[in-house]
C-alpha positions as CSV (number, residue, x, y, z in Angstrom):
1,M,3.7,2.7,32.7
2,Y,4.7,0.8,29.6
3,K,3.0,-2.5,29.0
4,F,5.3,-5.5,28.2
5,V,5.1,-6.1,24.5
6,R,5.6,-9.7,23.4
7,C,7.8,-10.5,20.4
8,E,4.8,-12.1,18.7
9,D,2.8,-9.0,18.9
10,L,5.6,-6.9,17.5
11,L,6.0,-9.4,14.6
12,K,2.3,-9.3,13.9
13,L,2.2,-5.5,14.0
14,S,5.2,-5.1,11.6
15,F,3.6,-7.7,9.3
16,K,0.4,-5.8,9.2
17,I,2.2,-2.5,8.5
18,S,4.3,-4.0,5.7
19,C,1.2,-5.6,4.2
20,S,-0.7,-2.4,4.2
21,I,2.2,-0.5,2.8
22,S,2.6,-3.0,-0.1
23,L,-1.1,-2.9,-0.7
24,F,-1.0,0.9,-0.8
25,C,1.9,0.8,-3.3
26,L,0.0,-1.7,-5.5
27,Y,-3.1,0.6,-5.4
28,L,-1.0,3.6,-6.3
29,M,0.6,1.8,-9.3
30,Q,-2.8,0.7,-10.5
31,A,-4.2,4.2,-10.1
32,R,-1.3,5.5,-12.1
33,S,-1.8,3.1,-15.0
34,I,-5.5,3.9,-15.0
35,M,-4.8,7.6,-15.1
36,E,-2.3,7.1,-17.9
37,R,-4.8,5.1,-19.9
38,Y,-7.5,7.7,-19.2
39,L,-5.2,10.5,-20.4
40,Q,-4.3,8.6,-23.5
41,V,-8.0,8.2,-24.4
42,L,-8.6,11.8,-23.6
43,L,-5.7,13.1,-25.8
44,G,-6.5,10.5,-28.5
45,V,-3.0,9.0,-28.5
């Protein structure tokens, strides 16, 4: 059977999920800028 989920736990879970998503987006943006810099150095722009 389903366990009773408290509102607090749901809030904590959604907070964790949103935090990890934003961290992942930040990481992707950083990786993209690093790759662009690397390509610029590689191509000698």
